[in-house]
VEXGULUM-215811 format. One record per residue (C-alpha): residue number from 1; residue in three letters; x, y, z. Coordinates in nm, 4 decimals, padded with zeros to 6 digits. Example, Ala and Ser with C-alpha at 12.3 -4.5 7.8 and 13.67 -1.06 7.14 Angstrom:
VEXGULUM-215811
+-----+------+----------+----------+----------+
! pos ! code !        x !        y !        z !
+-----+------+----------+----------+----------+
!   1 !  ALA !  01.2300 ! -00.4500 !  00.7800 !
!   2 !  SER !  01.3670 ! -00.1060 !  00.7140 !
+-----+------+----------+----------+----------+
END
This chain:
VEXGULUM-215811
+-----+------+----------+----------+----------+
! pos ! code !        x !        y !        z !
+-----+------+----------+----------+----------+
!   1 !  UNK !  00.0043 !  00.0195 !  00.0065 !
!   2 !  UNK !  00.1554 !  00.3209 ! -00.1248 !
!   3 !  UNK !  00.0956 !  00.6722 !  00.0274 !
!   4 !  UNK ! -00.0359 !  00.7789 ! -00.3311 !
!   5 !  UNK ! -00.3134 !  00.5335 ! -00.2930 !
!   6 !  UNK ! -00.4773 !  00.6920 !  00.0183 !
!   7 !  UNK ! -00.3580 !  01.0423 !  00.0420 !
!   8 !  UNK ! -00.5702 !  01.3715 ! -00.0227 !
!   9 !  UNK ! -00.4662 !  01.4776 ! -00.3801 !
!  10 !  UNK ! -00.6605 !  01.8091 ! -00.3610 !
!  11 !  UNK ! -00.4581 !  02.0121 ! -00.1143 !
!  12 !  UNK ! -00.5546 !  02.3528 ! -00.0022 !
!  13 !  UNK ! -00.2405 !  02.5596 !  00.0608 !
!  14 !  UNK ! -00.1759 !  02.9159 !  00.1791 !
!  15 !  UNK !  00.1051 !  03.1654 !  00.1326 !
!  16 !  UNK !  00.3319 !  03.2640 !  00.4362 !
!  17 !  UNK !  00.1842 !  03.6260 !  00.4183 !
!  18 !  UNK ! -00.1775 !  03.5234 !  00.4958 !
!  19 !  UNK ! -00.2812 !  03.6382 !  00.8430 !
!  20 !  UNK ! -00.3394 !  03.3592 !  01.0925 !
!  21 !  UNK ! -00.7022 !  03.4263 !  01.1619 !
!  22 !  UNK ! -00.7851 !  03.3979 !  00.7868 !
!  23 !  UNK ! -00.6225 !  03.0615 !  00.7866 !
!  24 !  UNK ! -00.8095 !  02.9636 !  01.0757 !
!  25 !  UNK ! -01.1252 !  03.0484 !  00.9126 !
!  26 !  UNK ! -01.0281 !  02.8642 !  00.6158 !
!  27 !  UNK ! -00.9709 !  02.5449 !  00.8120 !
!  28 !  UNK ! -01.2934 !  02.5645 !  00.9899 !
!  29 !  UNK ! -01.4836 !  02.6276 !  00.6662 !
!  30 !  UNK ! -01.3229 !  02.3505 !  00.4810 !
!  31 !  UNK ! -01.3211 !  02.1155 !  00.7800 !
!  32 !  UNK ! -00.9477 !  02.0445 !  00.7667 !
!  33 !  UNK ! -00.6740 !  02.0506 !  01.0123 !
!  34 !  UNK ! -00.3444 !  02.1112 !  00.8278 !
!  35 !  UNK ! -00.2291 !  02.3626 !  00.5761 !
!  36 !  UNK !  00.0681 !  02.3453 !  00.3861 !
!  37 !  UNK !  00.2294 !  02.6816 !  00.3430 !
!  38 !  UNK !  00.3696 !  02.7431 ! -00.0194 !
!  39 !  UNK !  00.5572 !  03.0047 ! -00.1941 !
!  40 !  UNK !  00.6341 !  03.0013 ! -00.5697 !
!  41 !  UNK !  00.5439 !  02.6173 ! -00.5815 !
!  42 !  UNK !  00.7893 !  02.5319 ! -00.2893 !
!  43 !  UNK !  00.6587 !  02.4075 !  00.0495 !
!  44 !  UNK !  00.7888 !  02.6455 !  00.3290 !
!  45 !  UNK !  00.6313 !  02.5109 !  00.6002 !
!  46 !  UNK !  00.3015 !  02.3670 !  00.7563 !
!  47 !  UNK !  00.0562 !  02.5035 !  00.9957 !
!  48 !  UNK ! -00.1981 !  02.3058 !  01.2069 !
!  49 !  UNK ! -00.5299 !  02.3903 !  01.3668 !
!  50 !  UNK ! -00.3435 !  02.3650 !  01.7219 !
!  51 !  UNK ! -00.0775 !  02.6109 !  01.5903 !
!  52 !  UNK ! -00.3221 !  02.8605 !  01.4917 !
!  53 !  UNK ! -00.5168 !  02.8331 !  01.8342 !
!  54 !  UNK ! -00.2076 !  02.8953 !  02.0192 !
!  55 !  UNK ! -00.1561 !  03.1982 !  01.8020 !
!  56 !  UNK ! -00.4973 !  03.3094 !  01.8750 !
!  57 !  UNK ! -00.4547 !  03.2940 !  02.2530 !
!  58 !  UNK ! -00.0936 !  03.4579 !  02.2418 !
!  59 !  UNK ! -00.1559 !  03.7262 !  01.9681 !
!  60 !  UNK ! -00.5200 !  03.7908 !  02.0128 !
!  61 !  UNK ! -00.6426 !  04.0582 !  01.7408 !
!  62 !  UNK ! -00.2934 !  04.1602 !  01.6149 !
!  63 !  UNK ! -00.2300 !  04.0742 !  01.2648 !
!  64 !  UNK !  00.0289 !  03.8223 !  01.2541 !
!  65 !  UNK !  00.1401 !  03.6300 !  00.9368 !
!  66 !  UNK !  00.1256 !  03.2449 !  00.9038 !
!  67 !  UNK !  00.5049 !  03.2609 !  00.8172 !
!  68 !  UNK !  00.5643 !  03.3596 !  01.1843 !
!  69 !  UNK !  00.3852 !  03.0754 !  01.3257 !
!  70 !  UNK !  00.4374 !  02.7808 !  01.0822 !
!  71 !  UNK !  00.6515 !  02.4851 !  01.1475 !
!  72 !  UNK !  00.9611 !  02.4945 !  00.9374 !
!  73 !  UNK !  01.1471 !  02.2810 !  00.7683 !
!  74 !  UNK !  00.8659 !  02.0632 !  00.6750 !
!  75 !  UNK !  00.8785 !  01.6807 !  00.7243 !
!  76 !  UNK !  00.7541 !  01.5400 !  00.3820 !
!  77 !  UNK !  00.6825 !  01.1982 !  00.2409 !
!  78 !  UNK !  00.7299 !  01.0517 ! -00.0932 !
!  79 !  UNK !  00.4251 !  00.9713 ! -00.2852 !
!  80 !  UNK !  00.5842 !  00.6264 ! -00.3583 !
!  81 !  UNK !  00.6486 !  00.5562 !  00.0037 !
!  82 !  UNK !  00.4598 !  00.2669 !  00.1908 !
!  83 !  UNK !  00.1587 !  00.3541 !  00.4173 !
!  84 !  UNK !  00.3156 !  00.1794 !  00.7095 !
!  85 !  UNK !  00.6244 !  00.4266 !  00.6744 !
!  86 !  UNK !  00.4026 !  00.7226 !  00.6742 !
!  87 !  UNK !  00.2207 !  00.6012 !  00.9743 !
!  88 !  UNK !  00.5515 !  00.5257 !  01.1536 !
!  89 !  UNK !  00.6821 !  00.8612 !  01.0657 !
!  90 !  UNK !  00.3636 !  01.0402 !  01.2136 !
!  91 !  UNK !  00.3800 !  00.8628 !  01.5295 !
!  92 !  UNK !  00.7763 !  00.9053 !  01.5892 !
!  93 !  UNK !  00.7697 !  01.2796 !  01.4966 !
!  94 !  UNK !  00.4473 !  01.3262 !  01.6881 !
!  95 !  UNK !  00.2773 !  01.5073 !  01.4059 !
!  96 !  UNK ! -00.0814 !  01.4783 !  01.2523 !
!  97 !  UNK ! -00.0127 !  01.5226 !  00.8740 !
!  98 !  UNK !  00.2618 !  01.4939 !  00.5991 !
!  99 !  UNK !  00.2760 !  01.6852 !  00.2877 !
! 100 !  UNK !  00.3261 !  01.4183 ! -00.0029 !
! 101 !  UNK !  00.5820 !  01.5218 ! -00.2592 !
! 102 !  UNK !  00.6802 !  01.3706 ! -00.6050 !
! 103 !  UNK !  01.0209 !  01.3065 ! -00.7174 !
! 104 !  UNK !  01.0582 !  01.6850 ! -00.8114 !
! 105 !  UNK !  00.9654 !  01.7929 ! -00.4579 !
! 106 !  UNK !  00.6380 !  01.9293 ! -00.5734 !
! 107 !  UNK !  00.3508 !  01.9075 ! -00.3466 !
! 108 !  UNK !  00.0932 !  01.6371 ! -00.4900 !
! 109 !  UNK ! -00.1109 !  01.5737 ! -00.1739 !
! 110 !  UNK ! -00.1125 !  01.5321 !  00.2060 !
! 111 !  UNK ! -00.1803 !  01.2194 !  00.4145 !
! 112 !  UNK ! -00.3021 !  01.2493 !  00.7734 !
! 113 !  UNK ! -00.3481 !  01.0195 !  01.0907 !
! 114 !  UNK ! -00.7031 !  01.0194 !  01.0082 !
! 115 !  UNK ! -00.6553 !  00.8893 !  00.6584 !
! 116 !  UNK ! -00.4521 !  00.6031 !  00.8182 !
! 117 !  UNK ! -00.7187 !  00.5299 !  01.0667 !
! 118 !  UNK ! -00.9868 !  00.5157 !  00.8059 !
! 119 !  UNK ! -00.7627 !  00.2651 !  00.6116 !
! 120 !  UNK ! -00.7288 !  00.0551 !  00.9053 !
! 121 !  UNK ! -01.1000 !  00.0682 !  00.9784 !
! 122 !  UNK ! -01.1528 ! -00.0568 !  00.6294 !
! 123 !  UNK ! -01.3613 !  00.2619 !  00.5613 !
! 124 !  UNK ! -01.1718 !  00.3895 !  00.2430 !
! 125 !  UNK ! -01.0456 !  00.1903 ! -00.0875 !
! 126 !  UNK ! -00.7223 !  00.2889 ! -00.2683 !
! 127 !  UNK ! -00.7787 !  00.5317 ! -00.5221 !
! 128 !  UNK ! -00.7055 !  00.4379 ! -00.8754 !
! 129 !  UNK ! -00.3647 !  00.6219 ! -00.9891 !
! 130 !  UNK ! -00.2659 !  00.6571 ! -01.3444 !
! 131 !  UNK ! -00.0025 !  00.4363 ! -01.4908 !
! 132 !  UNK !  00.3419 !  00.6118 ! -01.5041 !
! 133 !  UNK !  00.4286 !  00.7478 ! -01.8450 !
! 134 !  UNK !  00.5784 !  00.4815 ! -02.0585 !
! 135 !  UNK !  00.4347 !  00.1828 ! -01.8641 !
! 136 !  UNK !  00.2541 ! -00.0706 ! -02.0486 !
! 137 !  UNK ! -00.1111 ! -00.0884 ! -01.9673 !
! 138 !  UNK ! -00.2180 ! -00.4502 ! -01.8883 !
! 139 !  UNK ! -00.5438 ! -00.5605 ! -01.7911 !
! 140 !  UNK ! -00.5590 ! -00.8016 ! -01.4759 !
! 141 !  UNK ! -00.7175 ! -01.1258 ! -01.5397 !
! 142 !  UNK ! -01.0450 ! -01.1859 ! -01.3756 !
! 143 !  UNK ! -01.1167 ! -01.4603 ! -01.1483 !
! 144 !  UNK ! -01.3381 ! -01.7266 ! -01.2912 !
! 145 !  UNK ! -01.6662 ! -01.6953 ! -01.1028 !
! 146 !  UNK ! -01.8025 ! -02.0040 ! -01.0090 !
! 147 !  UNK ! -02.1568 ! -02.0863 ! -01.1425 !
! 148 !  UNK ! -02.4505 ! -01.9810 ! -00.8738 !
! 149 !  UNK ! -02.5935 ! -02.2659 ! -00.6918 !
! 150 !  UNK ! -02.9378 ! -02.3468 ! -00.7393 !
! 151 !  UNK ! -03.1764 ! -02.2739 ! -00.4319 !
! 152 !  UNK ! -03.1987 ! -02.5961 ! -00.2254 !
! 153 !  UNK ! -03.5799 ! -02.6225 ! -00.3157 !
! 154 !  UNK ! -03.5109 ! -02.6081 ! -00.6855 !
! 155 !  UNK ! -03.2169 ! -02.8592 ! -00.6331 !
! 156 !  UNK ! -03.4474 ! -03.0995 ! -00.4605 !
! 157 !  UNK ! -03.6944 ! -03.0820 ! -00.7371 !
! 158 !  UNK ! -03.4347 ! -03.1612 ! -01.0102 !
! 159 !  UNK ! -03.2923 ! -03.4588 ! -00.7983 !
! 160 !  UNK ! -03.6578 ! -03.5984 ! -00.7496 !
! 161 !  UNK ! -03.7214 ! -03.5708 ! -01.1032 !
! 162 !  UNK ! -03.4028 ! -03.7375 ! -01.2108 !
! 163 !  UNK ! -03.4928 ! -04.0185 ! -00.9668 !
! 164 !  UNK ! -03.8281 ! -04.0561 ! -01.1392 !
! 165 !  UNK ! -03.6730 ! -04.0621 ! -01.4719 !
! 166 !  UNK ! -03.4397 ! -04.3468 ! -01.3754 !
! 167 !  UNK ! -03.7042 ! -04.5628 ! -01.2041 !
! 168 !  UNK ! -03.9300 ! -04.5343 ! -01.5356 !
! 169 !  UNK ! -03.6654 ! -04.6824 ! -01.7498 !
+-----+------+----------+----------+----------+
END
C-alpha cells in the first residue's frame, strides 16, 4: 500500500503572508486541520489547527502572518513511500499530517493520521492512480466466477425428477 493510493490529492495551500485568523477561518470552513504553506510552488512550512489556536491565545487581534507561526522545515513523505512508513513517521515525529511530494519535490497531496485510521478501519479503498508514463497498460485477468448454486428447493426438485426418470426406465 502506497501513500499515493490513500492521500488527499486536492490540497488547500496558503502563502506565508496570510494572516493567521484568515487561515483559521479557512480551516473551519473547509473542515481541515493542516495547511501546507507554499511560496512559488515550494513548500516552506505547515501550520496546524492547534498552532493557529495557540496563536489566537498569544496574539489576540494582532495581525500576524502565518509565516511566523508555521513549522519549518517541513517533514514530507514521498508519494511512493509505503503507508506503514507514513504511519511510523507520524508517530515518531508526533505530527498529525505529512505533505506528500513527488520526485521533483512538488506538493501532490497530504496524508493525515485520520486517513490512516480510515484505512485501518476499512472505511476507504485505494484510489486508482494513473500508470506512469511509458508504462505498459495491462489488464488483470478476472477470476473465474463459480456458477451460482441453485436454491435448495430447486435442487431437490431436479434430484427427484431425475430419480423418477431413472425408475421409469
